[in-house]
N, C-alpha and C positions, 0 to 999 in steps of 0.2 A: 567445497570447491577451493582449490589452492589458488593463490595469486597468479601462478603461471597458467593454470587452466582458464582463469577469468580473462587474462590477457590474450590468450589464444582465441577464445570465443569472441572477444571484442574485435580483434584484428580480422577474424573471419567475417564477422558482421560488417565491418568497415569495407573489406574487399568486396563483399557481396553488394553493398550499396554502390561502390564505385563501378562495378560491372553492370549493375542495373542502370545506373546513371548513363554510362557510355552507350548502352543499347537504346535507351530512351532518347538521348541526344540525337543519335543517328536517325532514329525513326521520325523525329520531329524536325529534321533538316539542319541540325547543328553539327559541328565537328568538335573533337575533343579540345582543340585549341580555344574554343569558346570559353572553357572554364580553366584550362591549364595556363593560359597567359594572364598574368596579374593585371595587365592594363586593359583586358577585354572583359569577360564575364557576362553573366546573364542578368538582365534587368528584371524588375518585378513582373512586368508583363510576360516575359519569357518563362519565368518561374511559375506563374499562374497557368500558362498554357501547358507546361509539363505536368502540373498537378491535375489539370483537366484530362490530359491524355493517359495518365496512370495514377490511380488512386493511392498507390504505395509511395509515390514520389515525396510527399511531405514528410513521411517517416524517414525515408532515406536522406532527405535534405537535413533533417534534424540530427540524424546520426553523424553525418559528415561534419556538421557544425560543432556538435558536442565533443567529437573526437579531435577537433582542431585540424581536420583534414581539409576543411573549407571555411571560408570567411567571406566578408564583403570588402571590396576594395574601396578606395577613396571616392569613386563614383557611385558607391552603394550597389555594386554589381556582385553577384555571387561568383566566387573564384576558388580554385583549389589553393591550398597553402603549399609550402615546400613538402610537407609530409604527404599531402594528397597527390602532388605531382610525382613524388618518389614512388609511391605505391602504384600509381597509374602506369609509370614506366616499367616497374617490375612485372606488372600483370600483362601489359599489352606490347611490351618490347620497345626497342629503340625507335625514337621518333614519335611515339604516341603522345608524349607530354612535351614535345618541343614547343618552345615559345617562339611564336611567329613574329 
């Protein structure tokens, strides 16, 4: 496997995680701005509820963190980084990753 192929697979996996995250957020009553706004984010309780709602969420969360598409803000809430917001915008169009 070439580095280019590895990078493509990693980006596809990251995009899949973002897509699944968006769907899960909506199903659980959140909006994309919950994670796309650096000053908002999801607290531990919200993350726990997402994991309870979808057994694949912890794996997606780890992928987002390891790829540096997501992190924790100063309030220790899960948020997307600039990279994550950029990919989210590319995938869902203008306004999807707007910061409220």
